[in-house]
N, C-alpha and C positions, 0 to 999 in steps of 0.2 A: 378473495380474490385480493391482491397487493399490486395498486398499479404502479409500474415505475416510470412509464414516458406514456406518450399517445399510442404506441404502437405494441408496448410489452406490458404483460400482467402477469404476476407469478398465481400458482392455484395455491389454495391452500394445503394440499395434499402435498406438496413439494418441500414445505416449511415446517419447520417443528420448533414449538416455543415450549422453554422452561422458564422457570421462576426458582428463583433462590433468596437467600437474604444476602443483605450485602455489606460491604467492610468497609471501616473507617468508621468517624465519630457520627453519631446521631442518637445516641443512648436508647429511649424505650421504641421509638419506630423503627430503628434498626434492629433491633432485639426481637421484635413480634411480627413483623411484616417482609415478605417475599416481595422486595421492592425489584432487583435486580434482574433483567431480563437477558435472556441468551437465545439467539437464533440458530439452529441446523437448517442450514439450505442444502438442498441433493442437487447439488451441481453437475453431477454424475449423470444421473437420471433426467433431468429436467428437460422437458419438451416445450419449454414457453422462449429459451434462449437458441440461438444459434450456435453451430460447432464451433464456429472461429470466433467468438466472444467467450462461451469457455475455456478455451484454450488460451485467451487473452488473460481471463481470472484465473487461470489455473498460475502462468507464469508469473502473473506478477502480484499475486497472492498466495502463496504456495504455503508460505507459513501459517496461513489461516486455516488449511484444508486439512483436514483429518484424513485417517488412513480408508474412511470408508467414503472419499470422495465430497463431502459434507464441509460446505464453507460455514464455519462459527466465527459468529459475531454476539457480543454481548456489551452490554450499557450499565451502568448503575451511578450515573450522576446525580438523578433525582429523585426526590423523597417519593415520587409517584411511581407506581408500575407502569399506567398507562403513556405515563412522558416519555420512561426507560423503553417503552415498546415503540414507542413511534419513533424513538431516536435511535433505535438498530433496523427499523425499517428506512430511516433515511439512511443510515449508513450502507444498506444495502444498495437502496438505487443511487447513492453517489459511486459505488463499485461498478456495476452494470450500467452505468452513462457514462463513466469514465471510459470502459472497455468497448462501448461503442464508438467512440471517437476516433478516426483515422489515424496513424501517427505520419507526419509528416517526414517523409525520406530529406534526408540531409546533401544539399547539393555539394557537389566537392568545388572545394576551390583553391587557387594557387596562394602560396604565402606571398603576403605582402613583401616590400623593398623593407621596409622599418621591421618586420618583425626577423629579415636573414639578418639585418645589421645588428641587432640586438643578441641574435643566436651568436654572431659570429666575435660582436663583444665579448661577451658571456665565455665563451671560449677561449681565449686571449685572455682575459681575468684567469681563469680559471688553469691556465697552461703557466702564468706568469705564477701565481700561488705556489703551484707544484714545483717549480723550478728557482723559485727562493728557497724551497725548504733543502735541495741539494746541496751538499757539501763539496765544494771545488778546492782541490788541492794542486796547488801550485810549487812547480822546483826552482 
């Protein structure tokens, strides 16, 4: 059981952990220890979260979801496997908690007088610049 917040916990059956060798410098430790952690969370078949949360996660993190409908997260920042594992779980928590937040609808406002004036000034400058490029022949 992985607790996300007070109301949401993910079951172990929904999450698959894989371990592999990390990239980058580190010498003997990197070459012999599987410290990189990758989480595959079955988002499509998850019963722990509501459908609207799933849709938000799918739309916002579509680049992290594979063809099987699994959200894939990995971490290899730390030397120890357990710290990378905790880092992956923290990334997952942040994604889910962010999807729980209700987005505020934008309140429609009218343009201010100053913004209208700036727009008109820019139009005049642009028009002047274009008219200066024209060649005028007088007889």
